[in-house]
N, CA, C and O atoms as a GROMACS GRO file, in nm:
protein
  476
    1MET      N    1   0.106   0.073   0.691
    1MET     CA    2   0.178  -0.024   0.662
    1MET      C    3   0.358  -0.034   0.677
    1MET      O    4   0.428   0.066   0.684
    2LEU      N    5   0.396  -0.136   0.678
    2LEU     CA    6   0.501  -0.182   0.682
    2LEU      C    7   0.574  -0.247   0.591
    2LEU      O    8   0.516  -0.347   0.549
    3THR      N    9   0.674  -0.229   0.548
    3THR     CA   10   0.802  -0.333   0.439
    3THR      C   11   0.855  -0.410   0.545
    3THR      O   12   0.884  -0.360   0.654
    4VAL      N   13   0.870  -0.521   0.519
    4VAL     CA   14   0.917  -0.640   0.614
    4VAL      C   15   0.979  -0.731   0.521
    4VAL      O   16   0.930  -0.763   0.412
    5ARG      N   17   1.133  -0.787   0.589
    5ARG     CA   18   1.179  -0.880   0.500
    5ARG      C   19   1.128  -1.012   0.534
    5ARG      O   20   1.117  -1.095   0.444
    6HIS      N   21   1.098  -1.038   0.645
    6HIS     CA   22   1.059  -1.170   0.686
    6HIS      C   23   0.887  -1.163   0.786
    6HIS      O   24   0.883  -1.155   0.909
    7PRO      N   25   0.794  -1.168   0.717
    7PRO     CA   26   0.642  -1.144   0.765
    7PRO      C   27   0.638  -1.257   0.907
    7PRO      O   28   0.594  -1.206   1.010
    8ASP      N   29   0.663  -1.348   0.912
    8ASP     CA   30   0.650  -1.471   1.005
    8ASP      C   31   0.740  -1.374   1.145
    8ASP      O   32   0.692  -1.355   1.257
    9ARG      N   33   0.843  -1.337   1.111
    9ARG     CA   34   0.927  -1.314   1.240
    9ARG      C   35   0.876  -1.174   1.260
    9ARG      O   36   0.901  -1.129   1.372
   10THR      N   37   0.797  -1.078   1.163
   10THR     CA   38   0.756  -0.986   1.203
   10THR      C   39   0.627  -1.022   1.299
   10THR      O   40   0.626  -0.993   1.419
   11VAL      N   41   0.530  -1.082   1.241
   11VAL     CA   42   0.410  -1.146   1.315
   11VAL      C   43   0.441  -1.158   1.430
   11VAL      O   44   0.408  -1.076   1.516
   12ALA      N   45   0.534  -1.301   1.461
   12ALA     CA   46   0.567  -1.320   1.573
   12ALA      C   47   0.641  -1.215   1.697
   12ALA      O   48   0.627  -1.241   1.817
   13PHE      N   49   0.723  -1.087   1.644
   13PHE     CA   50   0.752  -0.972   1.710
   13PHE      C   51   0.602  -0.928   1.789
   13PHE      O   52   0.566  -0.912   1.906
   14TYR      N   53   0.546  -0.920   1.663
   14TYR     CA   54   0.390  -0.810   1.702
   14TYR      C   55   0.303  -0.918   1.826
   14TYR      O   56   0.236  -0.888   1.925
   15ALA      N   57   0.334  -1.022   1.778
   15ALA     CA   58   0.233  -1.146   1.895
   15ALA      C   59   0.293  -1.100   2.014
   15ALA      O   60   0.212  -1.058   2.097
   16ALA      N   61   0.407  -1.096   2.044
   16ALA     CA   62   0.475  -1.101   2.171
   16ALA      C   63   0.414  -0.972   2.251
   16ALA      O   64   0.409  -0.965   2.374
   17LEU      N   65   0.367  -0.865   2.158
   17LEU     CA   66   0.342  -0.739   2.233
   17LEU      C   67   0.208  -0.712   2.231
   17LEU      O   68   0.161  -0.599   2.237
   18GLY      N   69   0.113  -0.863   2.220
   18GLY     CA   70  -0.016  -0.867   2.203
   18GLY      C   71  -0.094  -0.845   2.105
   18GLY      O   72  -0.212  -0.813   2.116
   19ALA      N   73  -0.025  -0.863   1.989
   19ALA     CA   74  -0.097  -0.841   1.867
   19ALA      C   75  -0.159  -0.952   1.821
   19ALA      O   76  -0.136  -1.059   1.878
   20ARG      N   77  -0.254  -0.948   1.703
   20ARG     CA   78  -0.321  -1.091   1.634
   20ARG      C   79  -0.286  -1.069   1.527
   20ARG      O   80  -0.283  -0.951   1.492
   21GLU      N   81  -0.246  -1.175   1.433
   21GLU     CA   82  -0.251  -1.162   1.293
   21GLU      C   83  -0.354  -1.185   1.226
   21GLU      O   84  -0.425  -1.281   1.253
   22VAL      N   85  -0.382  -1.097   1.120
   22VAL     CA   86  -0.488  -1.087   1.054
   22VAL      C   87  -0.442  -1.140   0.877
   22VAL      O   88  -0.338  -1.102   0.823
   23ARG      N   89  -0.518  -1.210   0.827
   23ARG     CA   90  -0.488  -1.242   0.668
   23ARG      C   91  -0.614  -1.245   0.597
   23ARG      O   92  -0.717  -1.308   0.621
   24PHE      N   93  -0.585  -1.168   0.509
   24PHE     CA   94  -0.729  -1.098   0.403
   24PHE      C   95  -0.662  -1.086   0.290
   24PHE      O   96  -0.541  -1.082   0.269
   25GLY      N   97  -0.774  -1.079   0.202
   25GLY     CA   98  -0.720  -1.048   0.036
   25GLY      C   99  -0.674  -1.173   0.000
   25GLY      O  100  -0.703  -1.271   0.068
   26GLU      N  101  -0.603  -1.181  -0.101
   26GLU     CA  102  -0.521  -1.286  -0.161
   26GLU      C  103  -0.371  -1.299  -0.084
   26GLU      O  104  -0.260  -1.262  -0.121
   27GLY      N  105  -0.404  -1.352   0.011
   27GLY     CA  106  -0.247  -1.375   0.090
   27GLY      C  107  -0.195  -1.262   0.188
   27GLY      O  108  -0.092  -1.267   0.256
   28ARG      N  109  -0.283  -1.161   0.183
   28ARG     CA  110  -0.219  -1.051   0.268
   28ARG      C  111  -0.209  -1.075   0.414
   28ARG      O  112  -0.282  -1.158   0.469
   29ARG      N  113  -0.121  -1.005   0.480
   29ARG     CA  114  -0.096  -0.994   0.618
   29ARG      C  115  -0.085  -0.866   0.704
   29ARG      O  116  -0.021  -0.765   0.674
   30ALA      N  117  -0.152  -0.887   0.809
   30ALA     CA  118  -0.139  -0.766   0.912
   30ALA      C  119  -0.169  -0.788   1.042
   30ALA      O  120  -0.255  -0.870   1.072
   31VAL      N  121  -0.108  -0.724   1.128
   31VAL     CA  122  -0.096  -0.742   1.294
   31VAL      C  123  -0.210  -0.630   1.312
   31VAL      O  124  -0.215  -0.526   1.246
   32GLU      N  125  -0.302  -0.669   1.412
   32GLU     CA  126  -0.347  -0.582   1.496
   32GLU      C  127  -0.387  -0.595   1.649
   32GLU      O  128  -0.439  -0.688   1.710
   33ILE      N  129  -0.345  -0.471   1.689
   33ILE     CA  130  -0.358  -0.425   1.814
   33ILE      C  131  -0.463  -0.350   1.881
   33ILE      O  132  -0.469  -0.233   1.842
   34GLY      N  133  -0.542  -0.379   1.964
   34GLY     CA  134  -0.621  -0.265   1.994
   34GLY      C  135  -0.702  -0.248   1.913
   34GLY      O  136  -0.739  -0.355   1.865
   35GLY      N  137  -0.767  -0.132   1.856
   35GLY     CA  138  -0.827  -0.073   1.740
   35GLY      C  139  -0.736  -0.048   1.648
   35GLY      O  140  -0.779   0.019   1.554
   36GLN      N  141  -0.576  -0.090   1.640
   36GLN     CA  142  -0.505  -0.052   1.533
   36GLN      C  143  -0.466  -0.150   1.472
   36GLN      O  144  -0.456  -0.254   1.536
   37ARG      N  145  -0.423  -0.152   1.302
   37ARG     CA  146  -0.386  -0.231   1.250
   37ARG      C  147  -0.277  -0.188   1.129
   37ARG      O  148  -0.290  -0.094   1.051
   38ILE      N  149  -0.162  -0.289   1.137
   38ILE     CA  150  -0.090  -0.218   1.039
   38ILE      C  151  -0.024  -0.354   0.932
   38ILE      O  152   0.039  -0.457   0.954
   39ASN      N  153  -0.079  -0.289   0.810
   39ASN     CA  154  -0.037  -0.401   0.687
   39ASN      C  155   0.073  -0.430   0.658
   39ASN      O  156   0.158  -0.342   0.643
   40LEU      N  157   0.100  -0.564   0.644
   40LEU     CA  158   0.254  -0.587   0.618
   40LEU      C  159   0.289  -0.632   0.461
   40LEU      O  160   0.235  -0.734   0.416
   41HIS      N  161   0.384  -0.551   0.377
   41HIS     CA  162   0.423  -0.586   0.248
   41HIS      C  163   0.561  -0.675   0.290
   41HIS      O  164   0.646  -0.647   0.374
   42THR      N  165   0.554  -0.774   0.214
   42THR     CA  166   0.716  -0.804   0.200
   42THR      C  167   0.786  -0.769   0.110
   42THR      O  168   0.749  -0.778  -0.007
   43ALA      N  169   0.924  -0.713   0.154
   43ALA     CA  170   0.980  -0.646   0.059
   43ALA      C  171   1.046  -0.707  -0.071
   43ALA      O  172   1.124  -0.802  -0.079
   44GLY      N  173   0.976  -0.598  -0.202
   44GLY     CA  174   1.032  -0.650  -0.357
   44GLY      C  175   0.881  -0.713  -0.380
   44GLY      O  176   0.856  -0.752  -0.494
   45MET      N  177   0.776  -0.727  -0.275
   45MET     CA  178   0.659  -0.769  -0.383
   45MET      C  179   0.537  -0.674  -0.302
   45MET      O  180   0.433  -0.730  -0.267
   46GLU      N  181   0.557  -0.549  -0.278
   46GLU     CA  182   0.463  -0.465  -0.231
   46GLU      C  183   0.338  -0.408  -0.309
   46GLU      O  184   0.345  -0.373  -0.427
   47ILE      N  185   0.254  -0.403  -0.254
   47ILE     CA  186   0.118  -0.380  -0.301
   47ILE      C  187   0.087  -0.228  -0.327
   47ILE      O  188   0.081  -0.152  -0.231
   48GLU      N  189   0.069  -0.187  -0.440
   48GLU     CA  190   0.047  -0.075  -0.488
   48GLU      C  191  -0.091   0.009  -0.429
   48GLU      O  192  -0.179  -0.072  -0.400
   49PRO      N  193  -0.119   0.107  -0.412
   49PRO     CA  194   0.005   0.224  -0.387
   49PRO      C  195   0.094   0.178  -0.280
   49PRO      O  196   0.084   0.083  -0.201
   50HIS      N  197   0.191   0.278  -0.298
   50HIS     CA  198   0.283   0.246  -0.131
   50HIS      C  199   0.384   0.332  -0.150
   50HIS      O  200   0.383   0.389  -0.259
   51ALA      N  201   0.489   0.364  -0.061
   51ALA     CA  202   0.565   0.488  -0.056
   51ALA      C  203   0.659   0.455  -0.184
   51ALA      O  204   0.670   0.352  -0.250
   52ARG      N  205   0.732   0.604  -0.194
   52ARG     CA  206   0.785   0.572  -0.305
   52ARG      C  207   0.901   0.515  -0.307
   52ARG      O  208   0.957   0.508  -0.416
   53ALA      N  209   0.959   0.465  -0.202
   53ALA     CA  210   1.080   0.396  -0.196
   53ALA      C  211   1.065   0.302  -0.058
   53ALA      O  212   1.121   0.336   0.046
   54PRO      N  213   0.993   0.196  -0.068
   54PRO     CA  214   0.985   0.137   0.062
   54PRO      C  215   1.126   0.064   0.060
   54PRO      O  216   1.203   0.042  -0.034
   55VAL      N  217   1.135   0.030   0.203
   55VAL     CA  218   1.229   0.013   0.261
   55VAL      C  219   1.234  -0.045   0.387
   55VAL      O  220   1.240   0.036   0.479
   56PRO      N  221   1.234  -0.172   0.420
   56PRO     CA  222   1.259  -0.222   0.543
   56PRO      C  223   1.313  -0.168   0.653
   56PRO      O  224   1.432  -0.146   0.630
   57GLY      N  225   1.280  -0.133   0.772
   57GLY     CA  226   1.310  -0.064   0.881
   57GLY      C  227   1.324   0.051   0.878
   57GLY      O  228   1.406   0.101   0.954
   58SER      N  229   1.240   0.144   0.778
   58SER     CA  230   1.235   0.272   0.794
   58SER      C  231   1.093   0.362   0.807
   58SER      O  232   1.053   0.470   0.764
   59GLY      N  233   1.018   0.209   0.929
   59GLY     CA  234   0.900   0.255   0.959
   59GLY      C  235   0.946   0.340   1.101
   59GLY      O  236   1.066   0.348   1.130
   60ASP      N  237   0.854   0.395   1.174
   60ASP     CA  238   0.808   0.455   1.290
   60ASP      C  239   0.663   0.502   1.323
   60ASP      O  240   0.592   0.596   1.288
   61VAL      N  241   0.646   0.352   1.438
   61VAL     CA  242   0.480   0.367   1.467
   61VAL      C  243   0.449   0.409   1.618
   61VAL      O  244   0.533   0.420   1.707
   62CYS      N  245   0.310   0.432   1.629
   62CYS     CA  246   0.300   0.472   1.788
   62CYS      C  247   0.196   0.356   1.817
   62CYS      O  248   0.106   0.336   1.736
   63LEU      N  249   0.205   0.292   1.914
   63LEU     CA  250   0.106   0.208   1.936
   63LEU      C  251   0.019   0.222   2.102
   63LEU      O  252   0.070   0.177   2.204
   64LEU      N  253  -0.080   0.274   2.100
   64LEU     CA  254  -0.135   0.322   2.219
   64LEU      C  255  -0.190   0.160   2.300
   64LEU      O  256  -0.266   0.070   2.264
   65LEU      N  257  -0.116   0.182   2.406
   65LEU     CA  258  -0.156   0.048   2.481
   65LEU      C  259  -0.292   0.021   2.551
   65LEU      O  260  -0.346   0.128   2.577
   66GLU      N  261  -0.352  -0.067   2.582
   66GLU     CA  262  -0.457  -0.102   2.675
   66GLU      C  263  -0.439  -0.106   2.800
   66GLU      O  264  -0.532  -0.080   2.876
   67GLY      N  265  -0.294  -0.145   2.851
   67GLY     CA  266  -0.245  -0.135   2.983
   67GLY      C  267  -0.199  -0.037   3.016
   67GLY      O  268  -0.236   0.074   2.977
   68THR      N  269  -0.083  -0.066   3.119
   68THR     CA  270   0.023   0.034   3.133
   68THR      C  271   0.152   0.004   3.101
   68THR      O  272   0.193  -0.108   3.070
   69ILE      N  273   0.216   0.104   3.107
   69ILE     CA  274   0.374   0.073   3.049
   69ILE      C  275   0.431  -0.037   3.152
   69ILE      O  276   0.518  -0.113   3.110
   70GLY      N  277   0.381  -0.050   3.293
   70GLY     CA  278   0.437  -0.147   3.362
   70GLY      C  279   0.387  -0.275   3.311
   70GLY      O  280   0.463  -0.366   3.342
   71GLU      N  281   0.289  -0.310   3.246
   71GLU     CA  282   0.252  -0.394   3.245
   71GLU      C  283   0.358  -0.446   3.099
   71GLU      O  284   0.413  -0.556   3.090
   72ALA      N  285   0.365  -0.344   3.009
   72ALA     CA  286   0.420  -0.345   2.872
   72ALA      C  287   0.574  -0.375   2.894
   72ALA      O  288   0.636  -0.429   2.802
   73LEU      N  289   0.643  -0.339   3.021
   73LEU     CA  290   0.790  -0.345   3.041
   73LEU      C  291   0.790  -0.478   3.065
   73LEU      O  292   0.871  -0.550   3.007
   74ALA      N  293   0.694  -0.530   3.158
   74ALA     CA  294   0.727  -0.680   3.225
   74ALA      C  295   0.685  -0.772   3.085
   74ALA      O  296   0.770  -0.860   3.068
   75ALA      N  297   0.586  -0.774   2.992
   75ALA     CA  298   0.581  -0.835   2.866
   75ALA      C  299   0.676  -0.816   2.777
   75ALA      O  300   0.687  -0.913   2.702
   76LEU      N  301   0.756  -0.723   2.752
   76LEU     CA  302   0.869  -0.688   2.695
   76LEU      C  303   0.991  -0.777   2.746
   76LEU      O  304   1.062  -0.833   2.663
   77ALA      N  305   1.014  -0.789   2.874
   77ALA     CA  306   1.117  -0.844   2.982
   77ALA      C  307   1.106  -0.997   2.904
   77ALA      O  308   1.192  -1.054   2.837
   78GLU      N  309   0.974  -1.040   2.938
   78GLU     CA  310   0.945  -1.196   2.944
   78GLU      C  311   0.976  -1.257   2.761
   78GLU      O  312   0.994  -1.368   2.713
   79ALA      N  313   0.971  -1.166   2.723
   79ALA     CA  314   0.977  -1.185   2.566
   79ALA      C  315   1.111  -1.170   2.504
   79ALA      O  316   1.161  -1.215   2.401
   80GLY      N  317   1.148  -1.100   2.589
   80GLY     CA  318   1.349  -1.113   2.535
   80GLY      C  319   1.369  -0.964   2.466
   80GLY      O  320   1.485  -0.938   2.436
   81ILE      N  321   1.277  -0.873   2.440
   81ILE     CA  322   1.266  -0.746   2.368
   81ILE      C  323   1.330  -0.640   2.443
   81ILE      O  324   1.271  -0.582   2.534
   82PRO      N  325   1.453  -0.612   2.406
   82PRO     CA  326   1.492  -0.467   2.474
   82PRO      C  327   1.458  -0.346   2.453
   82PRO      O  328   1.443  -0.299   2.340
   83VAL      N  329   1.439  -0.266   2.588
   83VAL     CA  330   1.393  -0.140   2.526
   83VAL      C  331   1.482  -0.048   2.498
   83VAL      O  332   1.576  -0.042   2.578
   84GLU      N  333   1.482   0.039   2.395
   84GLU     CA  334   1.567   0.141   2.343
   84GLU      C  335   1.592   0.262   2.429
   84GLU      O  336   1.701   0.313   2.454
   85LEU      N  337   1.462   0.303   2.473
   85LEU     CA  338   1.457   0.436   2.533
   85LEU      C  339   1.306   0.450   2.611
   85LEU      O  340   1.205   0.429   2.545
   86GLY      N  341   1.296   0.488   2.757
   86GLY     CA  342   1.178   0.479   2.808
   86GLY      C  343   1.227   0.388   2.961
   86GLY      O  344   1.328   0.326   2.993
   87PRO      N  345   1.101   0.417   3.027
   87PRO     CA  346   0.978   0.519   2.980
   87PRO      C  347   1.019   0.683   2.990
   87PRO      O  348   1.078   0.740   3.082
   88VAL      N  349   0.976   0.728   2.883
   88VAL     CA  350   0.983   0.868   2.891
   88VAL      C  351   0.841   0.971   2.855
   88VAL      O  352   0.747   0.923   2.792
   89PRO      N  353   0.839   1.086   2.893
   89PRO     CA  354   0.700   1.116   2.877
   89PRO      C  355   0.740   1.202   2.765
   89PRO      O  356   0.843   1.265   2.742
   90ARG      N  357   0.582   1.179   2.676
   90ARG     CA  358   0.576   1.263   2.507
   90ARG      C  359   0.424   1.330   2.510
   90ARG      O  360   0.350   1.336   2.608
   91THR      N  361   0.403   1.371   2.401
   91THR     CA  362   0.286   1.424   2.379
   91THR      C  363   0.246   1.407   2.244
   91THR      O  364   0.312   1.437   2.144
   92GLY      N  365   0.109   1.344   2.249
   92GLY     CA  366   0.095   1.259   2.111
   92GLY      C  367  -0.062   1.304   2.057
   92GLY      O  368  -0.139   1.356   2.138
   93ALA      N  369  -0.093   1.287   1.955
   93ALA     CA  370  -0.246   1.306   1.939
   93ALA      C  371  -0.340   1.296   2.025
   93ALA      O  372  -0.427   1.382   2.040
   94ALA      N  373  -0.332   1.182   2.096
   94ALA     CA  374  -0.410   1.140   2.213
   94ALA      C  375  -0.395   1.229   2.337
   94ALA      O  376  -0.479   1.217   2.426
   95GLY      N  377  -0.272   1.338   2.352
   95GLY     CA  378  -0.269   1.428   2.451
   95GLY      C  379  -0.141   1.346   2.568
   95GLY      O  380  -0.084   1.251   2.512
   96PRO      N  381  -0.109   1.364   2.667
   96PRO     CA  382  -0.002   1.332   2.723
   96PRO      C  383   0.018   1.152   2.710
   96PRO      O  384  -0.074   1.071   2.701
   97LEU      N  385   0.162   1.122   2.712
   97LEU     CA  386   0.161   0.994   2.695
   97LEU      C  387   0.292   0.954   2.780
   97LEU      O  388   0.392   1.025   2.794
   98LEU      N  389   0.270   0.832   2.831
   98LEU     CA  390   0.411   0.789   2.853
   98LEU      C  391   0.487   0.650   2.768
   98LEU      O  392   0.447   0.534   2.784
   99SER      N  393   0.557   0.673   2.714
   99SER     CA  394   0.620   0.596   2.632
   99SER      C  395   0.714   0.521   2.646
   99SER      O  396   0.782   0.576   2.733
  100VAL      N  397   0.780   0.396   2.605
  100VAL     CA  398   0.910   0.313   2.588
  100VAL      C  399   0.892   0.288   2.450
  100VAL      O  400   0.782   0.282   2.394
  101TYR      N  401   1.034   0.271   2.380
  101TYR     CA  402   1.074   0.249   2.234
  101TYR      C  403   1.139   0.149   2.220
  101TYR      O  404   1.227   0.133   2.305
  102VAL      N  405   1.125   0.038   2.104
  102VAL     CA  406   1.163  -0.073   2.092
  102VAL      C  407   1.180  -0.076   1.952
  102VAL      O  408   1.138   0.014   1.879
  103ARG      N  409   1.260  -0.208   1.896
  103ARG     CA  410   1.239  -0.212   1.753
  103ARG      C  411   1.223  -0.306   1.692
  103ARG      O  412   1.328  -0.366   1.715
  104ASP      N  413   1.161  -0.375   1.620
  104ASP     CA  414   1.107  -0.526   1.532
  104ASP      C  415   1.205  -0.568   1.466
  104ASP      O  416   1.288  -0.488   1.423
  105PRO      N  417   1.214  -0.690   1.447
  105PRO     CA  418   1.310  -0.742   1.364
  105PRO      C  419   1.402  -0.667   1.255
  105PRO      O  420   1.524  -0.673   1.243
  106ASP      N  421   1.301  -0.590   1.174
  106ASP     CA  422   1.362  -0.498   1.053
  106ASP      C  423   1.409  -0.381   1.130
  106ASP      O  424   1.487  -0.322   1.056
  107GLY      N  425   1.402  -0.334   1.215
  107GLY     CA  426   1.472  -0.206   1.280
  107GLY      C  427   1.375  -0.080   1.291
  107GLY      O  428   1.396   0.032   1.337
  108ASN      N  429   1.277  -0.129   1.240
  108ASN     CA  430   1.152  -0.030   1.246
  108ASN      C  431   1.136  -0.004   1.409
  108ASN      O  432   1.123  -0.092   1.494
  109LEU      N  433   1.141   0.158   1.433
  109LEU     CA  434   1.124   0.200   1.580
  109LEU      C  435   0.954   0.190   1.625
  109LEU      O  436   0.867   0.247   1.559
  110VAL      N  437   0.931   0.119   1.732
  110VAL     CA  438   0.778   0.104   1.784
  110VAL      C  439   0.786   0.190   1.926
  110VAL      O  440   0.878   0.176   2.007
  111GLU      N  441   0.703   0.258   1.938
  111GLU     CA  442   0.687   0.354   2.061
  111GLU      C  443   0.566   0.271   2.078
  111GLU      O  444   0.488   0.241   1.989
  112LEU      N  445   0.559   0.233   2.211
  112LEU     CA  446   0.466   0.180   2.306
  112LEU      C  447   0.384   0.285   2.387
  112LEU      O  448   0.442   0.280   2.496
  113ALA      N  449   0.306   0.355   2.398
  113ALA     CA  450   0.240   0.438   2.471
  113ALA      C  451   0.135   0.412   2.572
  113ALA      O  452   0.059   0.320   2.544
  114GLU      N  453   0.115   0.475   2.684
  114GLU     CA  454   0.017   0.481   2.775
  114GLU      C  455  -0.045   0.624   2.758
  114GLU      O  456   0.022   0.727   2.763
  115VAL      N  457  -0.173   0.617   2.737
  115VAL     CA  458  -0.219   0.725   2.725
  115VAL      C  459  -0.276   0.769   2.878
  115VAL      O  460  -0.348   0.706   2.955
  116GLY      N  461  -0.204   0.926   2.892
  116GLY     CA  462  -0.238   0.986   2.987
  116GLY      C  463  -0.127   0.968   3.079
  116GLY      O  464  -0.130   1.052   3.169
  117GLY      N  465   0.003   0.858   3.089
  117GLY     CA  466   0.073   0.873   3.197
  117GLY      C  467   0.049   0.790   3.316
  117GLY      O  468  -0.043   0.712   3.341
  118PRO      N  469   0.160   0.826   3.389
  118PRO     CA  470   0.109   0.744   3.502
  118PRO      C  471   0.016   0.836   3.593
  118PRO      O  472   0.006   0.956   3.569
  119ASP      N  473  -0.047   0.779   3.690
  119ASP     CA  474  -0.152   0.883   3.748
  119ASP      C  475  -0.055   0.936   3.881
  119ASP      O  476  -0.097   1.021   3.959
   0.00000   0.00000   0.00000
């Protein structure tokens, strides 16, 4: 879950990364990419239960790519999304990764990771 200021901007950002918007419940929104889903809470209108002190821009998420880092870099460049760091090797729950880091409209850190890294 991410707390965001402007859900429309957040959905547009993640759509540029290949995510699709999901609407559910009574007007709730999420973005889904691959087998991963991030529910969105609008700041000041969080759904219980939530973090003790939810604040936009405090999130740090890792999304595993279905493609390569090269493809992700091309998509980021096309969308005008600057890369903050990377590509860099990392180790995650899925094992070795090759990652790039970007920030969403609220400043949340988003790691985009290729499982296994380059061949």
